[in-house]
C-alpha positions in Angstrom: -14.3 0.6 -16.2 -13.9 3.7 -18.2 -13.5 7.4 -17.3 -17.2 7.8 -18.2 -18.1 5.8 -15.1 -18.7 7.2 -11.7 -18.0 5.5 -8.4 -20.4 6.1 -5.5 -19.0 5.4 -2.0 -22.1 5.1 0.2 -21.8 5.1 4.0 -25.3 3.7 4.5 -27.5 1.5 6.6 -29.9 2.0 9.5 -27.1 3.3 11.7 -25.1 5.0 9.0 -23.5 8.4 8.8 -24.4 11.6 10.5 -23.4 15.0 9.4 -20.3 16.4 11.1 -21.3 18.2 14.2 -24.4 16.1 15.1 -24.3 14.0 18.2 -24.5 10.2 17.8 -26.5 10.0 21.0 -29.3 11.8 19.2 -29.3 9.4 16.3 -32.7 7.8 15.8 -32.8 4.1 16.9 -31.3 4.4 20.3 -29.1 1.8 22.0 -25.4 1.9 22.6 -23.4 3.4 19.8 -19.8 3.7 18.9 -18.6 6.7 16.9 -16.1 6.6 14.2 -15.1 9.9 12.6 -13.2 10.9 9.5 -12.5 14.2 7.8 -15.7 13.7 5.8 -18.2 12.0 8.0 -19.2 11.0 11.5 -20.4 7.4 11.6 -22.5 6.1 14.5 -23.0 2.3 14.6 -24.1 -0.3 17.1 -21.2 -1.7 19.1 -19.9 -4.9 17.7 -21.1 -4.4 14.2 -18.3 -3.9 11.7 -18.5 -0.5 10.1 -17.7 -1.9 6.7 -21.0 -3.8 6.8 -22.6 -0.5 6.2 -20.4 0.6 3.3 -21.3 0.0 -0.4 -19.2 0.9 -3.5 -21.4 1.2 -6.6 -20.9 2.5 -10.1 -23.0 4.3 -12.7 -22.5 5.7 -16.1 -25.5 8.0 -15.7 -24.2 11.5 -15.2 -27.5 12.7 -13.7 -27.6 9.9 -11.2 -24.1 10.7 -10.2 -25.0 14.3 -9.7 -28.0 13.4 -7.6 -25.9 11.1 -5.5 -23.3 13.8 -4.9 -26.0 15.8 -3.1 -26.5 13.1 -0.5 -24.2 13.8 2.5 -23.8 10.0 3.0 -22.2 9.6 -0.4 -18.9 10.6 -2.0 -19.0 10.5 -5.8 -15.9 10.4 -8.1 -15.3 9.8 -11.8 -13.4 6.5 -12.3 -9.6 7.0 -12.8 -7.1 4.6 -14.2 -4.7 3.0 -11.6 -1.3 1.7 -12.6 1.7 0.1 -11.0 4.3 2.2 -9.5 6.6 0.6 -12.1 10.1 -0.6 -11.3 12.7 1.8 -12.7 16.0 1.4 -14.5 19.5 1.7 -13.1 20.2 5.3 -13.9 21.9 7.0 -11.0 22.6 3.9 -9.0 26.0 3.0 -7.6 27.8 0.6 -9.9 28.7 -2.9 -8.7 31.2 -5.5 -9.8 28.5 -8.2 -9.8 24.8 -8.3 -10.6 22.4 -8.1 -7.7 21.3 -11.8 -7.9 24.9 -13.0 -7.8 25.8 -10.7 -4.9 22.7 -11.9 -3.0 23.7 -15.5 -3.5 27.2 -14.7 -2.2 25.7 -12.9 0.9 22.9 -15.4 1.5 20.3 -12.7 1.5 19.0 -9.7 -0.4 20.7 -6.6 0.9 17.3 -5.1 1.6 16.4 -7.9 4.0 19.8 -7.7 5.7 19.3 -3.9 6.2 15.9 -3.9 7.8 16.6 -6.9 10.0 19.6 -5.3 11.5 22.5 -6.8 13.5 20.5 -8.5 16.2 16.8 -9.1 15.3 14.4 -10.7 17.7 13.5 -14.3 16.9 10.1 -13.5 15.5 8.9 -14.3 12.0 5.5 -12.7 11.6 3.6 -15.9 12.4 -0.1 -15.2 13.2 -0.2 -11.8 11.4 -2.5 -11.6 8.4 -1.1 -9.6 5.4 -2.9 -8.4 2.3 -1.1 -7.4 -1.0 -3.1 -5.4 -3.5 -1.1 -5.7 -6.7 -0.9 -7.8 -9.9 -1.5 -11.1 -8.2 1.0 -13.8 -7.4 2.7 -16.8 -9.0 1.5 -19.3 -6.4 3.6 -22.1 -7.9 6.9 -20.3 -7.2 9.2 -22.2 -4.8 9.2 -19.1 -2.5 5.5 -19.7 -1.7 5.2 -23.5 -1.7 4.9 -23.5 2.1 1.6 -21.5 1.9 0.5 -22.3 -1.6 -2.9 -23.7 -0.4 -3.6 -20.6 1.6 -2.8 -18.4 -1.3 -5.0 -20.3 -3.7 -7.9 -20.5 -1.3 -8.1 -16.9 -0.4 -6.9 -14.9 -3.4 -9.4 -12.6 -5.1 -9.3 -11.1 -8.6 -10.6 -7.5 -8.9 -9.2 -7.0 -12.4 -10.3 -8.0 -15.8 -7.3 -10.2 -16.3 -6.2 -13.8 -15.5 -6.2 -14.9 -11.9 -2.4 -15.5 -11.9 0.3 -12.9 -12.0 1.3 -12.3 -15.6 3.3 -9.1 -14.9 5.5 -10.4 -12.0 5.3 -7.2 -9.9 3.0 -8.7 -7.3 5.1 -11.9 -7.1 8.2 -9.8 -6.5 6.5 -7.8 -3.7 5.1 -10.9 -2.1 8.5 -12.5 -2.0 10.0 -9.5 -0.2 7.3 -9.7 2.5 7.0 -13.4 3.2 8.9 -15.5 0.6 10.9 -18.6 1.5 14.6 -18.8 0.7 15.3 -19.7 -2.9 18.7 -20.7 -4.4 20.4 -19.9 -1.0 19.0 -16.3 -0.9 16.8 -15.0 1.8 14.3 -12.7 0.2 11.5 -12.6 2.8 11.4 -10.2 5.7 8.7 -12.1 7.7 9.0 -15.7 6.6 6.6 -17.0 9.2 3.5 -15.4 7.7 1.1 -17.9 6.4 -2.2 -16.0 6.6 -2.2 -14.0 3.3 -4.8 -12.2 1.2 -3.7 -11.7 -2.4 -5.9 -9.1 -4.2 -5.3 -8.7 -7.9 -6.2 -5.1 -8.7 -3.9 -4.5 -11.6 -4.8 -6.4 -14.8 -2.5 -8.1 -17.3 -2.1 -4.9 -19.2 -0.6 -3.1 -16.2 -3.7 -1.0 -15.4 -6.7 -1.2 -13.1 -9.4 1.1 -11.8 -10.0 3.1 -8.6 -13.1 1.0 -7.9 -11.0 -2.2 -8.0 -8.7 -0.7 -5.3 -11.6 0.5 -3.1 -13.3 -2.9 -3.4 -10.1 -4.7 -2.6 -9.5 -2.5 0.5 -12.9 -3.3 1.8 -12.4 -7.0 1.1 -9.0 -7.1 2.8 -10.3 -5.3 5.9 -13.5 -7.5 6.1 -11.2 -10.6 6.0 -9.2 -9.4 8.9 -6.0 -8.0 7.3 -3.6 -6.6 9.9 -1.3 -5.1 7.3 -2.1 -4.1 3.7 0.6 -3.4 1.2 0.0 -1.4 -2.0 2.6 -0.5 -4.6 0.3 1.3 -7.1 -0.8 4.8 -8.0 -3.7 6.8 -9.5 -2.7 7.7 -13.1 -3.7 11.4 -13.7 -1.7 11.8 -16.9 -3.3 8.7 -18.5 -6.8 10.0 -17.7 -5.9 13.3 -19.2 -4.6 11.7 -22.4 -7.7 9.4 -22.6 -10.0 12.4 -22.5 -8.0 14.2 -25.1 -8.1 11.1 -27.3 -11.9 11.3 -27.1 -11.9 14.9 -28.4 -11.8 16.9 -25.2 -9.9 20.2 -25.5 -6.6 20.0 -23.5 -7.8 22.6 -20.9 -11.1 20.7 -20.4 -9.4 17.3 -20.2 -7.0 18.7 -17.5 -9.8 20.2 -15.5 -11.9 17.0 -15.6 -8.9 14.9 -14.6 -8.0 17.3 -11.8 -11.5 17.2 -10.4 -11.6 13.4 -10.7 -8.2 13.3 -8.8 -9.6 15.5 -6.0 -12.8 13.5 -5.7 -10.9 10.2 -5.7 -8.7 11.5 -3.0 -11.7 12.3 -0.9 -13.1 8.8 -1.5 -9.9 7.0 -0.7 -9.2 9.2 2.4 -12.6 8.4 3.8 -12.4 4.7 3.2 -8.8 4.4 4.4 -9.6 6.4 7.5 -12.4 4.0 8.4 -10.2 1.1 7.6 -7.5 2.3 10.0 -10.0 3.2 12.8 -9.6 1.2 16.0 -12.6 0.1 17.9 -13.8 -2.5 20.4 -14.1 -5.2 17.7 -11.2 -4.1 15.4 -7.5 -3.4 16.2 -7.3 -1.3 13.0 -5.1 -2.0 10.0 -1.6 -0.8 9.1 -1.8 0.5 5.5 1.5 0.7 3.7 1.9 2.4 0.3 4.7 3.2 -2.1 5.6 7.0 -2.3 6.1 7.0 -6.1 9.0 7.1 -8.6 8.4 10.4 -10.4 11.3 12.4 -8.9 14.4 13.0 -11.0 17.2 14.0 -8.6 19.9 13.0 -11.0 18.8 15.6 -13.5 18.4 18.3 -10.8 18.1 18.3 -7.0 15.0 20.4 -7.6 13.2 17.8 -9.7 11.3 16.2 -6.9 7.6 15.7 -6.3 5.5 14.9 -3.3 4.1 11.4 -2.5 1.1 10.5 -4.7 -2.3 8.8 -4.1 -2.8 6.4 -2.5 0.3 7.1 -0.3 -0.8 10.7 0.2 -4.5 10.0 0.7 -4.9 9.9 4.5 -3.1 10.7 7.7 -1.9 7.4 9.1 -1.0 5.7 5.9 2.7 4.6 6.0 4.1 6.1 2.8 7.5 4.6 1.8 10.5 6.1 0.1 13.3 4.1 -1.5 17.0 3.9 -0.3 20.1 2.6 -1.9 23.7 2.2 -0.6 26.3 4.8 -1.4 29.9 4.1 -2.3 31.0 4.5 1.4 28.2 2.1 2.6 25.9 4.7 4.0 22.3 5.1 2.8 21.3 7.5 0.1 17.7 8.2 -1.1 17.2 6.8 -4.6 17.0 9.6 -7.2 13.5 8.6 -8.3 12.0 8.4 -4.8 9.3 11.0 -4.1 9.6 13.4 -1.2 7.8 13.5 2.2 7.4 9.8 2.8 6.7 8.7 6.4 9.6 6.3 6.3 12.2 4.8 4.0 13.3 1.3 3.1 15.6 -0.5 0.6 14.4 0.0 -3.0 17.3 -0.4 -5.4 18.5 -3.7 -6.8 16.2 -5.7 -4.6 16.3 -9.4 -5.3 13.1 -11.3 -4.9 10.8 -13.9 -6.6 10.4 -13.9 -10.4 7.4 -15.4 -12.1 8.0 -18.9 -13.5 10.6 -19.4 -10.8 14.0 -18.1 -9.9 15.1 -14.6 -8.8 15.2 -11.2 -10.3 16.3 -7.7 -9.2 14.0 -4.7 -9.4 14.2 -1.1 -8.2 11.5 1.4 -7.1 9.5 2.5 -4.2 7.4 -0.5 -5.1 10.3 -2.6 -3.8 10.7 -0.5 -0.7 7.0 -0.7 0.3 6.9 -4.5 0.9 10.0 -4.2 3.1 8.0 -2.0 5.4 5.0 -4.2 5.2 7.2 -7.1 6.3 8.7 -5.1 9.2 5.2 -4.0 10.2 4.2 -7.7 10.5 7.3 -8.4 12.7 6.4 -5.5 14.9 2.7 -6.6 15.1 3.8 -10.1 16.1 6.3 -8.8 18.7 3.8 -6.4 20.3 1.2 -9.1 20.3 3.5 -11.4 22.1 4.7 -8.8 24.6 1.2 -7.6 25.4 -0.4 -11.0 25.6 -2.6 -10.7 22.6 -3.3 -6.9 22.8 -2.1 -5.0 19.8 -3.3 -2.0 17.9 -2.4 -0.8 14.4 -1.4 2.6 15.9 1.1 0.8 18.2 2.7 -0.8 15.1 2.8 2.4 13.2 4.3 4.2 16.1 7.1 1.6 16.4 7.9 1.9 12.7 8.6 5.6 12.9 10.0 5.7 16.5 12.7 3.0 15.7 13.5 4.3 12.2 17.2 5.1 11.7 18.1 8.7 10.7 21.9 8.6 11.3 22.7 6.0 8.7 22.2 8.4 5.8 24.6 10.6 3.8 24.8 14.1 5.2 22.9 15.6 2.2 19.8 13.6 2.9 17.0 15.7 4.4 13.9 14.8 6.4 11.7 15.5 3.4 13.8 13.0 1.5 13.7 10.1 4.0 10.9 10.8 6.4 11.5 9.4 10.0 14.3 7.3 8.6 15.1 3.7 7.5 12.8 1.1 9.1 14.2 -1.5 11.5 12.8 -4.8 12.7 12.5 -5.4 16.5 16.0 -5.8 18.0 17.2 -7.8 21.0 
């Protein structure tokens, strides 16, 4: 897709949206209705019918058609924006070590990130029975970390990009390893190794870019296929859109204005879709949506060089946005210098050892690496609550546990709430 295309999010159907303020009981058609509300719309639907059955995501390059659609209260229209990975970052500002992270992990028997989130006495749960979706660059299904569930991966994965079905970049493979990967070379990399129900959505192409429509389509797909937890380590690329428009001859001021409007409109679209996805109802327990906070901050240059979490992490209330931590010289946690401010929670995101494409292990750093730690811990909490409540679990229960049990006393004294959020996530403990 190009930035000349428009995405139309349509909440439609016979029992589709109502304007905010109207009563669902007065909706024509009668019968028992269930109401789902977001900041943008009020949806009334027959009980037992998934709300996503009434959602369509279409595109047009006809500007007039897009303008006409924008006047329909059932539709939210946005110009397509580029989406990119929240890329792993270099080692600037990190604490030096006598050994490389892979060697250190082999000596310890686990990635330091896994050891940190599991804690001293984790409960004997492994995430079995929880369905997790990863929206990223795909996965190397042949990696030894995934041999146990290779068939499940290959039979359910979906490619929303223009690239190859497999992971060419390696980013998605690394993230998947952190969530549910088997041990490799004596290193435990996976937080929730019992997960076997997985949905791998490739939304970033082989060139490292995707589109907002690919992300929206993948979110709808993951929810429709029963994902309990969705992990996303990607962001909407405002600077790239601005540069693309300028390269096409747009004056800088106009390019900035167009890109800014597109960003706002995409925020509305994503917020609406994400809000519906997270809604709990009689037929859906809701979905825990986990997103990386972003790597744009530059604390090493100046403590003032920080920026708030970006879309999609900032898109809707209830999304678990994740900042990155590292260990300081005295063993306490410090927020990584690149990690954006105002995340909901934090997790290990520096020198994280996980699966590398074509086999073996590699270490990466970024909020992209922190995000899958939280997705894995969310799966453990989902499994634990499900067991304790005899099959009754809701996404809000899981999200509440993630923040309520987060540790805030393990950080250096200079780390503020805006840096770390509720604190460092922790798996269920005995």
